[in-house]
C-alpha positions in Angstrom: -110.3 -20.7 -37.6 -111.0 -23.9 -39.5 -107.8 -25.3 -38.2 -108.9 -24.6 -34.6 -112.3 -26.2 -35.3 -110.7 -29.3 -36.8 -108.4 -29.6 -33.9 -111.1 -29.1 -31.3 -113.3 -31.9 -32.9 -110.5 -34.3 -33.7 -109.5 -35.5 -30.2 -113.1 -36.7 -29.5 -113.4 -38.5 -32.8 -109.9 -40.0 -32.4 -110.6 -41.0 -28.8 -113.7 -43.0 -30.0 -111.8 -44.6 -32.8 -108.9 -45.5 -30.7 -111.1 -47.0 -28.0 -112.7 -49.3 -30.6 -109.3 -50.2 -32.0 -107.9 -50.9 -28.6 -110.7 -53.3 -27.8 -110.2 -55.1 -31.1 -106.5 -55.2 -30.6 -106.7 -56.6 -27.1 -109.1 -59.3 -28.2 -106.8 -60.3 -30.9 -103.8 -60.3 -28.6 -105.4 -62.5 -26.0 -106.7 -65.1 -28.5 -103.4 -65.6 -30.3 -100.3 -66.4 -28.2 -97.2 -64.5 -29.2 -94.4 -66.8 -30.3 -91.3 -66.6 -28.2 -88.3 -65.1 -30.0 -85.7 -67.6 -31.1 -82.6 -67.3 -29.0 -79.5 -67.2 -31.1 -76.5 -68.3 -29.1 -73.2 -67.9 -30.7 -69.9 -69.3 -29.5 -67.8 -66.2 -29.1 -64.6 -68.2 -29.0 -65.3 -69.6 -32.5 -65.9 -66.1 -33.8 -62.7 -64.8 -32.1 -60.7 -67.7 -33.5 -62.0 -67.2 -37.0 -61.3 -63.4 -36.8 -57.8 -64.2 -35.6 -57.2 -66.6 -38.5 -58.5 -64.0 -41.0 -56.3 -61.3 -39.5 -53.3 -63.6 -39.5 -53.8 -64.4 -43.2 -54.1 -60.7 -44.0 -51.0 -60.0 -42.0 -49.0 -62.7 -43.9 -50.1 -61.3 -47.2 -49.2 -57.7 -46.4 -46.3 -58.1 -44.0 -42.9 -58.3 -45.7 -39.4 -58.0 -44.5 -37.2 -55.0 -45.4 -33.7 -54.4 -44.3 -32.1 -51.2 -42.9 -30.9 -50.1 -46.4 -34.4 -50.7 -47.7 -35.8 -48.4 -45.0 -33.3 -45.7 -45.9 -34.3 -46.2 -49.6 -38.0 -46.0 -48.8 -37.5 -42.8 -46.8 -35.5 -41.3 -49.7 -38.2 -42.2 -52.2 -40.9 -40.8 -50.0 -39.1 -37.5 -49.6 -38.2 -37.1 -53.3 -41.6 -38.1 -54.7 -43.7 -36.1 -52.2 -41.5 -33.1 -52.5 -41.4 -33.3 -56.3 -45.2 -33.8 -56.5 -45.7 -30.8 -54.1 -43.5 -28.5 -56.2 -45.1 -29.7 -59.5 -48.6 -29.3 -58.1 -47.8 -25.7 -56.9 -46.4 -24.6 -60.2 -49.2 -26.2 -62.3 -51.8 -24.8 -59.9 -50.2 -21.3 -60.0 -49.9 -21.3 -63.8 -53.5 -22.5 -64.3 -54.8 -20.4 -61.3 -56.7 -23.5 -60.2 -56.3 -24.7 -56.6 -58.5 -27.7 -57.3 -56.1 -28.9 -59.9 -53.2 -28.3 -57.6 -54.8 -30.4 -54.9 -55.6 -33.3 -57.3 -51.9 -33.3 -58.4 -50.8 -33.4 -54.8 -53.2 -36.2 -54.1 -52.0 -38.2 -57.1 -48.4 -37.7 -55.9 -49.4 -39.0 -52.5 -51.0 -42.1 -54.1 -47.9 -42.8 -56.2 -45.7 -42.5 -53.1 -48.0 -44.8 -51.2 -47.8 -47.4 -54.0 -44.0 -47.1 -54.2 -43.2 -47.3 -50.5 -45.9 -49.2 -48.6 -45.8 -52.6 -50.2 -42.8 -54.7 -49.2 -41.2 -54.7 -52.7 -38.1 -57.0 -53.1 -35.8 -54.1 -53.7 -36.2 -53.1 -50.1 -34.7 -56.4 -48.9 -31.5 -56.7 -50.9 -29.1 -56.5 -47.9 -30.7 -58.7 -45.2 -29.0 -58.7 -41.8 -27.4 -61.8 -40.4 -28.8 -62.0 -36.9 -27.1 -63.8 -34.1 -28.3 -67.2 -33.1 -30.7 -67.3 -30.1 -28.9 -67.4 -26.8 -28.9 -70.8 -25.1 -27.3 -72.0 -21.9 -25.2 -74.5 -23.8 -23.5 -71.8 -25.8 -20.5 -71.9 -23.5 -20.5 -68.2 -22.6 -20.0 -67.5 -19.0 -20.5 -64.0 -17.6 -19.5 -63.2 -14.1 -20.7 -60.1 -12.4 -19.4 -59.6 -8.9 -18.6 -63.2 -8.5 -22.0 -64.5 -9.6 -22.7 -66.2 -13.0 -25.2 -64.2 -15.1 -25.2 -66.0 -18.4 
């Protein structure tokens, strides 16, 4: 019952208080002008250019060349290390009867595989390909297809 009484009396008291507060607030608002917000104009092309430069630097630091034999080796290392880590994690987890330990060992094996395969280590570029020179019209190669020159 006291909750209902407080609730029934509260709106009238609040209304009187809020009316006085509104008058005081409106008087304050009208006497002091509001400052205009500062407009911040950014040059989007500069931001884009800077982002492209940062991305290019990161790409150069991370990107590396690997050859076809390096790709084969990376795939073999991935298969062996992940398979071995999975088998090892299963047996250790089974012996200890702890699935959490098994998952942590599997996660560690994944991290080791990531560190062994993802960076472009020099051992992945031991047999670089000799690519053909770019084609130019002065190369002297003439290809005729149905009587028309194509190259």
